[in-house]
C-alpha positions as CSV (number, residue, x, y, z in Angstrom):
1,M,0.0,0.0,0.0
2,I,1.4,3.4,-1.0
3,D,1.7,5.8,1.9
4,T,-0.2,9.1,1.2
5,R,0.5,10.9,4.4
6,F,3.1,13.2,2.9
7,S,1.2,14.2,-0.2
8,T,-1.9,14.8,1.9
9,A,-0.1,16.8,4.5
10,L,1.6,18.8,1.7
11,Q,-1.8,19.6,0.3
12,I,-3.1,20.6,3.7
13,V,-0.2,23.0,4.4
14,I,-0.3,24.6,0.9
15,S,-4.1,24.9,1.2
16,V,-3.7,26.7,4.5
17,A,-1.1,29.0,3.0
18,V,-3.3,29.9,0.0
19,N,-6.3,30.4,2.3
20,E,-4.3,32.7,4.6
21,E,-3.2,34.8,1.6
22,A,-6.9,35.2,0.6
23,N,-7.9,35.9,4.2
24,L,-10.0,32.7,4.3
25,R,-10.5,30.7,7.4
26,T,-9.3,27.1,7.2
27,T,-11.0,24.3,9.2
28,S,-10.4,20.5,9.3
29,Q,-13.9,20.2,7.7
30,S,-13.0,22.5,4.8
31,L,-9.7,20.7,4.3
32,A,-11.5,17.3,4.4
33,Q,-13.9,18.4,1.7
34,G,-11.0,19.6,-0.5
35,L,-9.2,16.3,0.0
36,D,-12.3,14.2,-0.3
37,T,-11.6,12.5,3.0
38,S,-12.8,12.6,6.5
39,A,-12.2,15.4,9.0
40,S,-10.9,12.9,11.5
41,F,-8.2,11.8,9.0
42,V,-7.3,15.5,8.5
43,R,-7.1,16.0,12.3
44,K,-4.8,13.0,12.6
45,L,-2.4,14.6,10.2
46,L,-2.8,18.1,11.8
47,L,-1.4,16.7,15.1
48,P,2.2,16.1,14.0
49,L,2.1,19.3,11.8
50,N,1.1,21.3,14.9
51,E,3.6,19.5,17.2
52,N,6.4,20.3,14.8
53,G,5.6,24.0,14.5
54,I,4.3,23.9,10.9
55,L,0.7,24.6,11.6
56,A,-1.1,26.2,14.5
57,T,-4.7,25.4,15.4
58,S,-7.2,27.2,17.6
59,Q,-10.7,26.1,18.7
60,G,-14.0,28.0,18.8
61,G,-16.1,30.0,16.4
62,K,-13.2,32.1,15.1
63,G,-10.7,29.3,15.4
64,G,-9.1,27.4,12.6
65,I,-5.8,26.3,11.2
66,R,-3.0,28.7,10.2
67,L,0.7,28.5,9.4
68,A,2.8,28.6,12.5
69,R,5.6,30.5,10.8
70,P,6.1,32.2,7.4
71,R,5.7,30.0,4.4
72,D,9.2,30.8,3.2
73,Q,10.5,29.2,6.4
74,I,8.6,25.9,6.1
75,L,10.6,23.3,4.2
76,L,8.9,20.3,2.5
77,S,11.4,18.1,4.3
78,Q,10.0,19.3,7.6
79,I,6.5,18.3,6.6
80,Y,7.8,14.9,5.4
81,A,9.6,14.2,8.7
82,A,6.6,15.4,10.7
83,V,4.1,13.0,9.1
84,T,6.2,10.0,8.2
85,G,8.3,9.9,11.4
86,D,10.8,7.0,11.2
87,K,8.9,5.0,8.6
88,K,11.2,4.0,5.8
89,I,10.5,4.3,2.0
90,W,10.4,0.5,1.9
91,A,10.8,-2.3,4.3
92,T,13.5,-4.9,4.3
93,R,12.3,-8.5,4.5
94,H,13.8,-10.3,7.4
95,D,11.7,-13.5,7.1
96,I,13.7,-15.1,4.3
97,P,16.3,-17.9,4.6
98,H,19.7,-16.4,5.3
99,E,21.7,-18.8,3.1
100,G,24.0,-18.1,0.3
101,L,25.3,-14.9,-1.3
102,V,21.8,-13.3,-1.7
103,G,20.0,-14.6,1.4
104,E,22.9,-13.7,3.7
105,N,23.4,-10.2,2.4
106,I,20.2,-8.9,0.7
107,G,19.0,-7.3,4.0
108,D,22.1,-5.2,4.4
109,L,22.0,-4.2,0.7
110,S,18.3,-3.3,0.9
111,E,18.8,-1.2,4.1
112,F,21.8,0.6,2.5
113,L,19.8,1.4,-0.6
114,C,16.8,2.5,1.4
115,D,18.9,4.8,3.6
116,R,20.4,6.4,0.5
117,A,17.1,6.8,-1.2
118,E,15.6,8.3,1.9
119,Q,18.4,10.8,2.2
120,A,18.0,11.8,-1.4
121,V,14.3,12.4,-0.9
122,V,14.9,14.4,2.3
123,D,17.7,16.5,0.6
124,M,15.5,17.3,-2.3
125,L,12.5,18.2,-0.1
126,G,14.8,20.3,2.0
127,S,15.5,22.6,-0.9
128,V,11.8,23.5,-1.4
129,T,9.6,25.7,0.8
130,I,5.9,26.2,0.9
131,E,6.5,29.6,-0.7
132,D,8.2,27.9,-3.6
133,S,5.4,25.3,-3.9
134,V,2.7,28.0,-4.0
135,A,4.6,29.9,-6.7
136,E,5.0,26.7,-8.7
137,L,1.3,25.9,-8.5
138,R,0.6,29.4,-9.8
139,R,3.0,28.9,-12.7
140,L,1.4,25.6,-13.6
141,E,-2.1,27.2,-13.4
142,A,-1.0,30.1,-15.6
143,E,0.3,27.6,-18.2
144,K,-2.9,25.6,-18.0
145,S,-5.0,28.7,-18.5
146,A,-2.9,29.7,-21.5
147,G,-3.5,26.3,-23.0
148,H,0.1,25.2,-22.8
149,Q,1.2,21.7,-21.8
150,H,2.2,21.9,-18.1
151,S,4.7,20.0,-16.0
152,A,6.5,20.9,-12.8
153,D,9.6,23.0,-13.3
154,A,13.0,21.6,-12.3
155,S,14.0,25.0,-11.1
156,L,11.6,24.6,-8.2
157,V,14.3,22.4,-6.6
158,R,17.4,24.4,-5.9
159,D,20.5,24.0,-3.8
160,R,19.9,25.8,-0.6
161,H,23.3,24.7,0.8
162,P,26.2,26.7,-0.6
163,A,29.2,24.7,-1.7
164,E,31.8,24.2,1.0
């Protein structure tokens, strides 16, 4: 089963950012409607986003969900870490016979590859902010409105770490 927590959390955070810009209140119910899911699932994802200082929630008639800090200071890697925790991209099978070249070593190889893949994902997501993501969505929408073929722009991902 493919894990959708990150993509759903990303949509939540971007939706909150866009709503804030338009001075619109965001609730778990409005997010659930936009995600075509239950408000309880949204609230389950809001908890780690709130605990990690990405979103802030308040109760009551004027309550709602807002960004906890400016959107240019929220990295996609922070959202990823908040909602996936220590869950790996894939799991290594340990229930196989540990005999021969493959059986004795495949677990170590799989874990090595998984760690490298995970680091590559985190590094890439660490180069993109919510601000960047909103700008890219606007660019894609403008292209779509102009009747052009649209795809995400590679310039969205940039090196935020100067060469040492």
